N, C-alpha and C positions, 0 to 999 in steps of 0.2 A: 303456496298461493300468495301472491303479492298483497300485502296489507295496504289499504288506502284509507286516509283520514275521511271521516264522514262528510266533512265540508265538500271534499272533492266529488263524492258520490252525489250529493245534493245538487251541486253546480252542473254536473254532467247530465243528471236526469232532467233538470230544468231546460238546459240547452237542447237536449235531444227532443224533448216534448215540443219546444218552440220550432225546432227544425222540421219535425213531422207535420206540425200545423201548417207551416209555410209550404211544404212540399205537397200537402194534400189539397190545400185551397187555392194556391197560386201557381207554382211551378215546381216540378219534382227536384230541380237542381238548386232551388233557393235554400234548401236546408243543408246543403253540403258544408258551407263554412261553419255552421253551428255544430254539425256532427264532429268536425275536426277540432273545434274548440272544446267540445265535450271530452274527446280523447285526450287533449292536452291537459284538461283539469284532472282527469284520472291519473295521468302520468305525473303531473306536478305535485299532487297531494299523496304520492306514494310514501310509504312508511316502512322501509325494510328493517328487518331485525339485524342487530349488530352484535358482534362478539366483544364483550367488555374485557379489556386487558387486566390482568391481576396486578397486585402490588399497590404501594402507597403512591398513587399517581392521580393527576388531574387529567380527565379525558376531555376531548373537544365537545362543546355543547352544540356544535353546528357543523354541517357540511359547508365547504367553501374554501376560500384562499386566505391565508394569513396576510393581512395588509399592514400590520404594525406589531412590533414587540417593543414596548417602551418600559424603561426602568425609571420610576419616579422615586420621590422620597419615601422609603419604606414600603413601596408598592410596585408591582409589575403589572403591566396591562398587555394583554394579547387580544388583538382585534381580528375578527374573521368576517369576510365579505361573502354574502350569498347572492349569486345571480339567479335568474329565473330557471336555470337548468338544474340547480342543486335541490336536494331534499331539504324541505323547510321545517321539518319537525325538529324541535330543540330538546336537548337532554341535559340532565344535571351533570356538571363536571366532577362532582365528588359525592360521596355518601355523607349524610348528616341531617340536621334539622333546619328547616327554613325559619329564620328569626325575623325576617322583614321582607315585605314586597311593596315597592313604591312605583306607582305609575306617574309619569310626567308627560304633559302635553308638550309639543314642540314642532319644529319644522320638518320638512320632508326633503332634505338635501340628498344628493347621491350618496348612498351608503358606503361607497369605497373611499370617500374623502374623510380625512382625519377629523374635521370639524363636526361630522355627523355624530360622533361620540358625545359631544357636549350640547349640540343644538337640536337634534332630532327627537321626535316622540320616542319614548322608551319605557320599558318596564324592567325595574331592577330588583333582583332577588338576592338576599343575603343568606348565606348558608354557614351554620356552625358545623364545621367538618372535623370533629374530634380534636379540639384544641387549636384549630386554625380557622380563620375566617376566609371564605371564598365568596366573592361577589360577581355576579354576571348580569349583563343587561341585554334584553331583547330590544333591538333598535329598528325602528321603521326606516324605510328608504324612500327613494323617489317614487316608486310604484306602490310599495306596501302602504296600506291604509288601515290595517287591523292587526294588532298584536293579541295573541291568545295565550293565556296562562291557565293550566289545569289545576295548579296547586294553591294552597292557602298557608298563611303563617301557622307554624306548629307542625306542619306535615313532615314526616320522616321520608327521605328519599335515598335511593341507592345510586351509586355511580353509574351513569349512562341511562338512568330512568327517564322516560319521556316526561317533559314538564310543560310543553306547549308548542306553539308554532308561530311563525310570522308569515303572513300571506304575501307572497311574491317577493321581489328583490329586497334585501335587508342586510343587517349587520348584527353580530353578537360580540360584545366585549367581555373579557374575563379579567378580574382583578384578584391578585393574590400576593402574599408577603414574601420576603426574602428567604423564608424557610423552604421555598420551592425553587427548583432549578429548571428554567425553561428548556424544552427539548424541541422547539420549533423555530423556524426562521421565516423572515418575510418572503412571500412568494410561494411558500409551501402549501400544498393541497392537503386538507384534513377531512376526516369523516366523523360525524357525530357519534359519540359513544365508543368508537374503536381506536381513534388516534390519540396518542399521548401528548398532552400539551406541556406537562411539567412533572418532575418527580420530587418527592419530599426529601430534603437534605437531612441526613442523620450523621452526627459526629463529623461534620465537615465534608461528607460525601453523599451524593444522591443515592437513595435506597432503591 
């Protein structure tokens, strides 16, 4: 049975009830657009199970398309753009302990643009992943207006564990150090929890 986030069920029930009211009191056909929106909400908030890959890897925290792989001073950033057709449940890229969560207000630029990483509303989670620090940001987009995070500072998470969601189109950035070797390229499609973003480098080679 397909798992659906409770928000989607609530939206669908509300839209269906409104549609039934319009159909009953005004015209049977007036409710049709609302029924279709209710079905869209159920589909949009789907939350499929994923097979988490083994090994010392970073998994994708989101479904979508890789829009940037940037090598900065001592840090690598991988950016993933989610359109309205992607699953919007976010997952932890690695196992570890959450050491910080920081919410920042911001703009609502198109999430596929690089400036969205710096300027948009975001929720940034810092993870102590066994001797390495991994940071990832849930970033709102042009349509997205609510970022949801299920976790708190001090929580222990597993790789691929559900940590929250972003409602409608959005972006997720992942930051990690040079001890990880990226395994994705710009334009590649990834799936939350099951696609490998990077592998830990051991003795000069990716493990």
